[in-house]
N, C-alpha and C positions, 0 to 999 in steps of 0.2 A: 723780706720775710725769710727766715731760715726754717730748716726742718722742725726744730723744736717748737716753732710757732704754729705749725700745722697740726690739727687734730686728726691725724691719720690713724684709722683703725685697721688692724690686720686680722684677716679671718681665713680659715681654710675654705677651699672650694666646695660648694654644694651644687647639686644638679640645677637648682633654681637660678644659679648665677652663671651657668655654663655659657649661655648666649652672650652675656656681657663680656666674658673672657674672649670669646671668638671675635666680637666686634672690636674690642681693645687691640687685640693682636693684629687684626686686619688694618686698623687705623694707624698703628705705630710701626709695624715691622714690614720689611720688603718681601718676606716669604709668607707663603700660605701653608697651613697645616690641614691635613685631611680630618674629617669628622672622627675617625678612629683615634687620632691623637688625643682629642678632647675627651672622648669616652674613657681612654686609658688613664687620663689625669684623674678622673673621678674614681675609677675602679681600683687602680693600683696604688695611688699615692695622694689621696685627697687632702691629707693634712700637710703635705709638703708643697702642694700647689696652693699658693697664698695670694689673696687679693688685698689690695690697699684701697680703702675708701676714705674720702674726705666728705664728711656728712653722708649724703646718699650717692655721691659721684664716685665711680670706679676710676681711680687715677693711675693705678699700676697693678702689675701682677707678675708672678713667676709661675710657670706651668711646668710640671714634672710628670714623669712616669717611671715606674720600676721596670727594668728590662733584664733579661737573662744575659749574663756576660758571654760575649763571643770569644772564641779562641783567638781571632785576629787582634782584637783590641784588649782582651783580658790576658793575653800571653798564656793561654791554655788553662787559666784558673777557672774553677767552678764558682758559681754564685750568681749574684745579681749586681746591677749598677743603677744608680739614680740618674736618669737622663733629664737634664734641665733643657727643655725645648725652647722656652722663651722667657725673657725677662724684659718687661717694657713699662715705661712710665710716660704718661702724656707730657708733651713738650713743655707746657707752662709749669709743670711740677718737677722738672728735672733739676739735678744739682741741689736738692734739698734733703738728701739723705733717704729718700723713699726706696730707691733701688737697693741700697745697702741693707735697709731694714728687711726688705723682701728676701734677699739672699740669706741673710742671717737667720731669719725665721724658718726658711725652707731647710737649710742645713741643720739647724737645731732640731727640727721635727724629725728629720731622717736619722740623726744621731740618737734621738730619744727612743726610736724603735728598738735600739739595742740588738738589731738583727745582724749578726756577724757575717751572714751570707751577702749582705750588701756591702761591697768592698770599697766603692768610691762613688763620687758624683762626677759627671762629665757634661760638657757642653761644646758647642761649636760657635766660633766667632769669625765673621768675615775678616779676611786678612788685612783689609784696609782700615778696620776699626780698631786703631791702636788705643783709643780711649777706653773701649770696652775691655781689651786685654789687660790694661793696667788696673781697671776696676776689679776684675775677677782675681787678679794676682793678690790684691789686698785681702781677699777672702780665702787664700790658700790654694788657689788653682795654679797649676803650672802648665806651660805649653808642652805638649807631648810631640806633636808633629803637624805638618801642613797637609791637608787633604786637597789635592788638585780637583777642580771641577765638581766640588761638593754641591754648590748651589746651581740650580738649573736656569733661573730667570733673572739673576742679578749679576752685576759686574763690579768688582772682580768676582769670579765664581768660586774662588778658593777659600777654604776655611782653616782656621787654627783649631785643633782639638786640644781642649784644656781639661785637666783632670785634677780632682781633689780627693785624696784618699780619706777614708774614715778610719779612725783608730778606736778599737774596742778594748776594754770599756773606756769611754771618755773619762779621763782622770779628773778633769775639771771642765765645766762648760767652756768649750772653745769659741763659741759664738755668743755674743751678747746681743740680745734682742731689745 
């Protein structure tokens, strides 16, 4: 069965689904996020935090929040950034296009805001996860640098910082959903 055969619906995050997102991230990812991260997902970027359902089962999600650009990462620029904190798909549903649909929907939502203050999207990938790095590169992310000892409880603890700039106004939809 490929992705086209799955009846996956994508929807933005609502408070009523917040606990489902926490459970999915805990089941799939080796890192834990504080409650404040999930609250920020709803408050600052609920339409770019996207859930993928197969019937009533949550099979994947991308969780984001809007952050103020820091001088160290933003090279002194003012504005904001879309932080992609997690992208996850349950193991039986991987390699069926769901992750790509989630990223595409997330980035399209952020671009649709038309907010030129949001200059880019960024995320962290464990240095040993070459498959994820290649996946994100397909969606316009580029490796910016390695951050030593980024993760506290997983090995290796180092992360690749990946960034995808937003171009305003989007001349044509750059992301197909």
